[in-house]
C-alpha positions as CSV (number, residue, x, y, z in Angstrom):
1,M,-1.3,-7.0,2.5
2,Q,1.2,-8.0,5.3
3,A,1.8,-4.8,7.0
4,P,4.8,-4.3,9.8
5,K,3.2,-4.9,13.1
6,G,4.1,-3.3,16.6
7,G,4.5,0.3,18.2
8,R,4.8,2.9,16.0
9,S,4.6,0.5,12.8
10,D,0.9,0.3,13.7
11,Q,0.0,3.9,13.7
12,V,2.2,4.4,10.6
13,T,0.1,1.6,8.6
14,A,-3.1,3.1,9.9
15,D,-2.1,6.6,8.5
16,A,-0.6,5.3,5.2
17,V,-3.4,2.6,4.3
18,P,-6.4,4.6,3.4
19,R,-4.1,7.3,1.4
20,L,-2.7,4.4,-0.5
21,D,-6.2,3.1,-1.5
22,Q,-7.2,6.6,-2.7
23,E,-3.8,7.0,-4.8
24,A,-4.5,3.2,-6.1
25,V,-8.4,3.9,-7.2
26,A,-7.4,7.1,-8.5
27,A,-4.5,5.5,-10.6
28,G,-6.3,2.4,-11.4
29,S,-3.0,0.3,-11.0
30,A,-0.3,-0.4,-8.7
31,E,2.1,2.6,-10.0
32,I,1.8,4.7,-7.0
33,D,3.6,6.9,-5.0
34,A,5.1,6.0,-1.5
35,V,3.4,7.6,1.4
36,S,6.2,9.7,3.1
37,G,7.2,8.1,6.6
38,A,5.7,4.8,5.3
39,T,8.6,3.1,2.9
40,Y,7.9,-0.3,4.0
41,T,4.2,-0.4,4.0
42,S,4.3,1.6,0.7
43,A,5.9,-0.8,-0.8
44,G,4.5,-4.0,0.8
45,Y,1.3,-2.3,-0.4
46,R,2.4,-2.0,-4.0
47,Q,3.5,-5.3,-4.3
48,S,0.5,-6.8,-3.0
49,L,-1.9,-4.6,-4.9
50,Q,0.0,-5.5,-8.0
51,S,0.2,-9.7,-7.2
52,A,-3.8,-9.3,-6.6
53,L,-4.1,-7.7,-10.4
54,D,-2.2,-10.0,-11.6
55,R,-4.4,-12.9,-10.5
56,A,-7.2,-10.8,-11.4
57,G,-6.1,-10.5,-14.9
58,G,-5.6,-6.7,-14.8
């Protein structure tokens, strides 16, 4: 996943990604809710996860 870089974005991403990981595992898909305050990170995460699932045939 390509996350936003720099300043506050680094902290938002560091906080959001573990929560997104948990949601993705629980859902078993890329159909997960965004993390509040991390809209761009959440959208990029979903897109990256869906792409990886498509490549894996999932």
